[in-house]
C-alpha positions in Angstrom: 117.7 71.8 -115.6 119.0 71.2 -112.1 115.8 69.4 -111.2 116.2 67.1 -114.2 119.8 66.2 -113.1 118.5 65.5 -109.6 115.6 63.4 -111.2 118.0 61.1 -113.1 120.5 60.9 -110.3 117.7 59.8 -107.9 116.4 57.3 -110.5 119.7 55.6 -111.1 120.7 55.6 -107.4 117.4 53.9 -106.5 117.7 51.4 -109.4 121.2 50.4 -108.6 120.2 50.0 -104.9 118.0 47.1 -106.0 114.7 48.9 -105.8 112.0 47.7 -108.3 111.9 49.9 -111.4 108.3 51.0 -110.9 109.0 52.3 -107.4 112.3 53.9 -108.5 110.5 55.8 -111.2 107.7 56.9 -108.9 109.8 57.8 -105.9 112.3 59.8 -107.9 109.5 61.7 -109.7 107.6 62.4 -106.4 110.7 63.7 -104.6 111.7 65.9 -107.5 108.2 67.4 -107.8 108.0 68.0 -104.0 111.4 69.7 -103.7 111.6 71.6 -107.0 108.0 72.5 -107.8 105.0 73.8 -106.0 103.1 70.5 -106.5 101.3 68.9 -103.6 101.0 65.2 -102.7 97.3 65.4 -103.6 98.0 66.7 -107.1 100.7 64.0 -107.6 98.2 61.3 -106.7 95.7 62.7 -109.0 98.2 62.9 -111.8 99.1 59.2 -111.4 95.5 58.3 -111.7 94.9 60.6 -114.6 97.7 59.0 -116.6 95.8 55.8 -116.6 92.2 57.2 -117.0 93.0 59.6 -119.8 94.5 56.9 -122.1 91.6 54.8 -123.2 93.9 52.4 -125.1 95.5 51.2 -121.8 92.2 49.5 -120.9 92.9 46.9 -123.4 95.9 45.6 -121.4 94.1 43.9 -118.6 91.6 42.3 -121.0 94.4 40.9 -123.2 96.2 39.6 -120.1 93.0 37.9 -118.9 92.5 36.4 -122.4 96.0 35.1 -122.4 95.6 33.6 -118.9 92.5 31.7 -119.9 94.1 30.4 -123.1 97.4 29.5 -121.3 95.5 27.5 -118.7 92.9 26.2 -121.1 95.1 23.9 -123.1 95.3 26.1 -126.2 99.1 26.2 -126.2 99.3 22.4 -126.2 96.8 22.1 -129.1 98.7 24.8 -131.1 102.0 22.8 -130.6 100.3 19.6 -131.8 99.1 21.4 -135.0 102.5 22.9 -135.6 104.3 19.6 -135.1 101.9 17.9 -137.5 102.6 20.5 -140.2 106.4 20.6 -140.1 107.6 18.0 -137.6 108.6 15.6 -140.4 111.2 18.1 -141.7 114.8 17.9 -140.4 114.8 20.2 -137.4 111.0 20.3 -137.7 110.3 20.0 -134.0 112.2 23.2 -133.4 110.5 24.9 -136.3 107.2 23.8 -134.9 108.1 25.4 -131.6 108.7 28.7 -133.5 105.3 28.3 -135.3 103.6 27.6 -132.0 105.2 30.7 -130.4 104.0 32.8 -133.4 100.5 31.5 -133.0 100.4 31.9 -129.2 101.9 35.4 -129.5 98.9 36.4 -131.6 96.6 35.5 -128.7 98.7 36.6 -125.7 100.5 39.9 -126.5 103.2 39.0 -124.0 106.7 37.5 -124.5 107.2 35.9 -121.0 103.7 34.4 -121.3 104.6 32.9 -124.7 107.9 31.4 -123.4 106.2 30.0 -120.3 103.2 28.5 -122.2 105.2 27.0 -125.2 108.6 26.4 -123.6 107.2 24.4 -120.7 106.0 21.8 -123.2 108.4 21.8 -126.1 111.8 22.2 -124.5 111.5 18.8 -122.8 110.1 17.3 -126.0 113.0 18.6 -128.1 115.6 17.3 -125.6 113.9 13.8 -125.6 113.9 13.8 -129.4 117.7 14.4 -129.5 118.1 18.1 -129.7 120.8 19.7 -127.6 119.3 21.3 -124.5 121.0 24.7 -125.1 119.7 24.8 -128.6 116.1 24.1 -127.5 116.4 26.8 -124.7 117.9 29.4 -127.1 115.2 28.8 -129.7 112.3 29.2 -127.2 113.9 32.3 -125.5 114.2 34.0 -128.9 110.9 32.9 -130.5 109.1 34.0 -127.3 110.1 37.6 -128.1 107.5 37.5 -130.9 104.9 37.9 -128.2 105.4 41.7 -128.3 105.8 42.0 -132.0 103.0 39.9 -133.5 99.7 41.8 -132.8 98.0 42.2 -130.6 100.9 43.4 -128.5 100.8 45.0 -125.0 104.0 46.9 -125.7 102.4 48.4 -128.9 99.4 49.5 -126.8 101.8 51.3 -124.4 103.6 53.0 -127.3 100.2 54.1 -128.8 99.2 55.6 -125.4 102.5 57.4 -124.9 102.6 59.0 -128.4 98.8 59.1 -129.2 99.3 57.2 -132.5 96.7 54.7 -133.6 96.9 51.4 -131.8 95.2 49.7 -134.7 97.8 51.0 -137.1 100.6 49.8 -134.8 99.0 46.3 -134.8 98.8 46.4 -138.6 102.5 47.5 -138.8 103.6 44.6 -136.6 102.1 41.9 -138.7 104.7 41.6 -141.5 107.7 42.2 -139.2 106.4 39.5 -136.9 105.9 37.0 -139.7 109.3 37.9 -141.2 111.1 37.4 -137.8 109.4 34.0 -137.4 110.5 33.0 -141.0 114.1 34.2 -140.2 114.2 31.9 -137.2 112.7 28.9 -139.0 115.2 29.4 -141.9 118.1 29.6 -139.4 116.9 26.4 -137.6 116.7 24.6 -140.9 120.3 25.5 -141.9 121.6 24.5 -138.4 119.6 21.3 -138.5 121.0 20.3 -141.9 124.5 21.0 -140.7 124.2 19.2 -137.4 121.8 16.5 -138.7 119.1 17.1 -136.1 116.3 14.5 -136.1 113.1 14.6 -138.0 109.7 13.2 -136.8 107.8 10.7 -138.8 105.1 12.2 -141.1 101.9 11.8 -139.1 99.6 11.8 -142.2 97.0 14.3 -143.4 94.5 12.9 -141.0 96.5 14.1 -138.0 97.0 17.5 -139.6 93.2 17.9 -140.0 92.5 16.6 -136.6 95.1 18.8 -134.9 93.8 21.7 -136.8 90.3 21.0 -135.5 91.7 20.9 -131.9 93.6 24.2 -132.4 90.9 25.9 -134.4 89.4 27.6 -131.3 92.6 29.6 -130.7 93.3 30.1 -134.4 89.8 31.5 -135.0 90.3 34.0 -132.1 93.5 35.3 -133.9 91.7 35.9 -137.1 88.6 37.3 -135.5 90.4 39.8 -133.3 92.6 41.0 -136.1 89.6 41.2 -138.5 87.5 43.4 -136.2 90.5 45.7 -135.5 91.7 46.0 -139.1 88.2 46.2 -140.4 87.4 49.1 -138.2 84.6 47.2 -136.5 86.0 47.6 -133.0 88.8 49.5 -131.3 91.7 47.5 -129.8 90.2 48.0 -126.4 86.8 46.7 -127.5 88.5 43.8 -129.3 90.4 43.0 -126.1 87.3 42.7 -124.0 85.7 40.5 -126.7 88.8 38.3 -126.7 88.6 37.9 -122.9 85.0 36.7 -123.1 85.8 34.4 -126.0 88.8 32.9 -124.2 86.7 32.2 -121.1 84.0 30.4 -123.2 86.6 28.4 -125.1 88.5 27.3 -121.9 85.4 26.6 -119.8 82.7 25.4 -122.2 84.5 24.1 -125.3 87.9 22.7 -124.3 86.8 22.2 -120.7 90.3 22.1 -119.3 89.3 24.4 -116.4 86.0 25.2 -114.7 83.0 23.2 -113.4 82.9 21.1 -116.7 86.6 20.1 -116.4 87.2 16.7 -118.0 83.5 16.3 -118.7 82.9 14.7 -122.1 80.5 16.2 -124.6 77.1 14.6 -124.7 74.4 14.8 -127.3 71.4 16.7 -125.9 68.3 14.6 -125.2 65.6 16.0 -127.4 63.0 13.2 -126.7 61.0 15.4 -124.3 61.4 18.7 -126.2 62.7 22.0 -124.9 66.3 21.2 -125.7 67.2 24.8 -126.5 65.6 26.0 -123.3 67.5 23.4 -121.2 70.7 24.4 -123.0 70.2 28.0 -121.9 69.5 26.9 -118.3 72.6 24.7 -118.3 74.7 27.6 -119.6 73.5 29.9 -116.9 74.2 27.2 -114.2 77.7 26.7 -115.4 78.3 30.4 -115.5 77.2 30.7 -111.9 79.3 27.7 -110.8 82.3 29.2 -112.7 82.3 32.2 -110.4 83.2 30.0 -107.4 85.3 27.4 -109.3 88.9 27.4 -107.9 90.5 27.0 -111.3 88.7 30.0 -112.8 89.3 32.1 -109.7 93.0 31.2 -109.9 93.2 32.3 -113.5 91.4 35.6 -112.9 93.6 36.3 -109.8 96.8 35.6 -111.7 95.7 37.9 -114.5 94.7 40.6 -112.0 98.2 40.4 -110.4 100.0 40.8 -113.7 97.6 43.7 -114.8 98.1 45.6 -111.5 101.9 45.2 -111.7 102.0 46.4 -115.3 99.6 49.3 -114.7 101.6 50.3 -111.6 104.7 50.5 -113.7 102.9 52.5 -116.4 101.5 55.1 -114.0 104.9 55.7 -112.4 106.6 55.8 -115.7 104.1 58.3 -117.1 104.6 60.5 -114.0 108.3 60.4 -114.8 107.6 61.3 -118.4 105.3 64.2 -117.2 108.3 65.8 -115.3 110.5 65.5 -118.4 107.8 67.2 -120.4 107.4 70.0 -117.9 111.2 70.6 -118.0 111.0 70.5 -121.8 113.7 67.9 -122.0 112.3 66.3 -125.2 112.3 69.7 -126.9 115.8 70.4 -125.6 117.2 67.1 -127.0 115.3 67.6 -130.2 116.8 71.0 -130.8 120.3 69.7 -130.1 119.9 66.9 -132.7 118.3 69.2 -135.2 121.0 71.9 -134.7 123.6 69.2 -135.1 122.0 68.4 -138.5 122.1 64.7 -137.8 120.5 62.9 -140.7 117.6 60.5 -140.2 119.7 57.4 -140.6 122.2 58.7 -138.1 119.4 59.5 -135.6 118.1 55.9 -136.0 121.6 54.5 -135.1 121.6 56.6 -132.0 118.0 55.4 -131.2 119.0 51.8 -131.5 122.1 52.2 -129.4 120.2 54.0 -126.6 117.4 51.5 -126.6 119.6 48.4 -126.7 121.5 49.8 -123.7 118.3 50.6 -121.8 116.9 47.1 -122.6 119.7 45.6 -120.6 118.5 47.3 -117.4 114.8 48.2 -117.6 111.5 46.6 -118.3 110.1 47.3 -121.8 107.0 49.2 -120.7 109.1 51.6 -118.7 111.5 52.2 -121.5 108.7 52.9 -124.0 107.0 55.3 -121.6 110.2 57.2 -120.9 111.9 57.2 -124.3 108.9 57.5 -126.7 107.9 61.1 -125.6 111.6 62.1 -126.1 112.2 60.4 -129.4 108.8 61.0 -131.0 109.1 64.8 -131.7 112.6 64.4 -133.0 111.5 61.6 -135.4 108.7 63.8 -136.6 111.0 66.7 -137.4 113.3 64.4 -139.3 110.4 63.0 -141.3 110.5 59.5 -139.8 107.1 57.9 -139.7 105.9 57.5 -136.1 104.5 54.0 -136.8 107.9 53.0 -138.2 109.6 54.4 -135.1 107.2 52.4 -132.9 108.1 49.1 -134.6 111.8 49.9 -134.3 111.3 50.5 -130.5 109.3 47.2 -130.2 112.1 45.2 -132.0 114.6 46.8 -129.6 112.4 45.7 -126.7 112.4 42.1 -128.2 116.2 42.1 -128.0 116.0 43.4 -124.5 114.0 40.3 -123.6 117.0 38.1 -124.2 119.8 40.3 -122.9 121.0 40.3 -119.3 120.7 41.3 -116.6 116.9 42.1 -116.9 116.0 39.9 -119.8 112.6 38.6 -118.8 112.6 35.7 -121.2 115.9 34.5 -119.8 114.4 34.3 -116.3 111.4 32.3 -117.6 113.6 29.9 -119.6 115.9 29.4 -116.6 112.8 28.5 -114.5 111.6 26.0 -117.1 115.0 24.3 -117.7 116.1 24.5 -114.0 119.5 25.8 -115.3 121.5 28.8 -114.2 121.1 32.3 -115.7 124.6 32.0 -117.1 123.7 28.8 -118.9 120.6 30.4 -120.4 122.4 33.5 -121.5 125.0 31.4 -123.3 122.3 29.4 -125.0 120.5 32.5 -126.3 123.7 34.4 -127.4 123.9 32.9 -130.9 120.3 34.0 -131.7 121.0 37.5 -130.5 123.1 38.1 -133.6 120.2 37.1 -135.8 118.0 39.5 -133.9 120.5 42.4 -134.3 120.6 41.7 -138.1 116.8 41.8 -138.2 116.8 45.1 -136.3 119.0 46.6 -138.9 116.7 45.4 -141.6 113.6 46.8 -139.9 115.3 50.1 -139.2 116.4 50.9 -142.7 113.6 49.2 -144.8 110.5 51.1 -143.4 108.2 49.5 -145.9 108.4 46.2 -144.0 106.5 48.0 -141.2 104.4 50.3 -143.3 103.2 47.9 -146.0 100.0 46.7 -144.2 98.9 50.1 -142.8 99.3 51.7 -146.2 97.6 48.8 -147.9 94.6 49.1 -145.6 94.5 52.8 -146.1 94.4 52.3 -149.9 91.6 49.7 -149.6 89.6 52.1 -147.5 90.1 54.8 -150.1 92.4 57.0 -148.1 95.0 59.2 -149.9 
C-alpha cells in the first residue's frame, strides 16, 4: 500500500509541476516500479510495448485518425455544412442547428472531439456571426456540439475503453449511436427555443434543388458513415479492419473524387476519350500514376505527417497510462476499492453517483484517454459486482469525458475554440458555461436510463438470434 501512496503522490506532484500528463504517468510508474519492486528497466520497456501490441483494438486508432485527417483536409467538412444548412437553415436559428448537424455528421467520420470543433468551427462560427448570431452563442454551440466526436461512433475514446476492459468495441459503437443522436437532438431543441426567444435570424429556403445538389456533394462522407457502421454492426469486419478500410476510402475521396488535395488538386473531371479504345486500361494506368505522384505530393505528405503526430502522441499517452494501470492491478487497488464499496453495501445508483462525481473532477485536469485507462480497470469490477452492464458503464464514462472537453482548465474543445475565435480562454469558458448545464442533465438521463445505451446492442443481438 505504501508504494501506491508514493505512486499517486509522484503523479500529482509531477502533474502540478506542469509536466505533460503522459510523462507524469510514465515517470511516476517507472520510479515506483524501480524502488518498490524487483522490476528492471528492460522489463518496464517491454511492458510498455506489450500494452500496445497485446490490444488489437488499439490499432484502429491511427487508421481513424488518418481517415479523419484526409476528410478534414479534403473538403468533406465544408460539404457537410452546406448540406446541413440546406436542410434546416431556413428555420429560425437554423444556421446554429445546421452547425450541430454538421458536427454530428463529421463526428461519425472523425472519432475525435477536437478534430470536429476544428473542422466545423473554423467555418461556421464566422458564418454565424456574419448572419447576426452573438459570437459567444456561436462559440458555445460549437464547443458543445464538438463533444459528439467521442460519443457518436466510431469513437477513439470508446476504442480505448474497449481495450482497457476487454469488452467488445463493436458493441460500444452500437451503444453510442442512440445517445449520440439524442444529445444532438437535445442541442438542436435548445437552440430552437433560444432562437425563438431571442429572435435569431433564419436563412432563405434554398429550394429542393440545392438540398439535392448539396447532398450529392456530401454523399462521399455520408456514404462512408453508413458503410463503416454497416460492416461493423453487420459483423463483416472488426472495428480495426473497418478503420483501415475507412483510411483508404478517405484517401481516395480526398485525392481522386473531391480533388481538394493531391496531384489532381483543382483539376476538373473530364470524360475519358474512348475514340481509340482501351479506355479502361488507360484509366488503370492513370490511377497508378496518380498513386505514385501522391506519395511525393506535399499536401498528402502533410496530412499523413499530421495524422502520424497525433497518433504517436495518443499512443504514447495510452502506453504510459496502461503502465500506471498495471501497477494498480499488481497492488490490487481495484479489488481493494471494490471490496470497500461492496462491504459498505452501496447500491448501484449510489455507486453511479460516485462514479460521475469522480469522473467529472478528473475531467477538469486530465486528458480523456488517460482517465479511461486509469479509472476503467478500477470501476469495471465494481460495476460487474453490482450488476451494472459494462457497456452502459462505458457510455457513462464517455459522456463524462464529453463534459470534460468543455470544462477548464484542460478542456481540449475550449482551447480549439479559443484558437478559432482568437478570444481568451476566460471568454470561451463563459460562452460554453450555459451549455454545460444541458450536458449535466443529459448525463443524469444516460446514467439512470440504461436502455438508451443498450437498445441498439440488444436489438442487434435479437436480430442475430442471440438470447
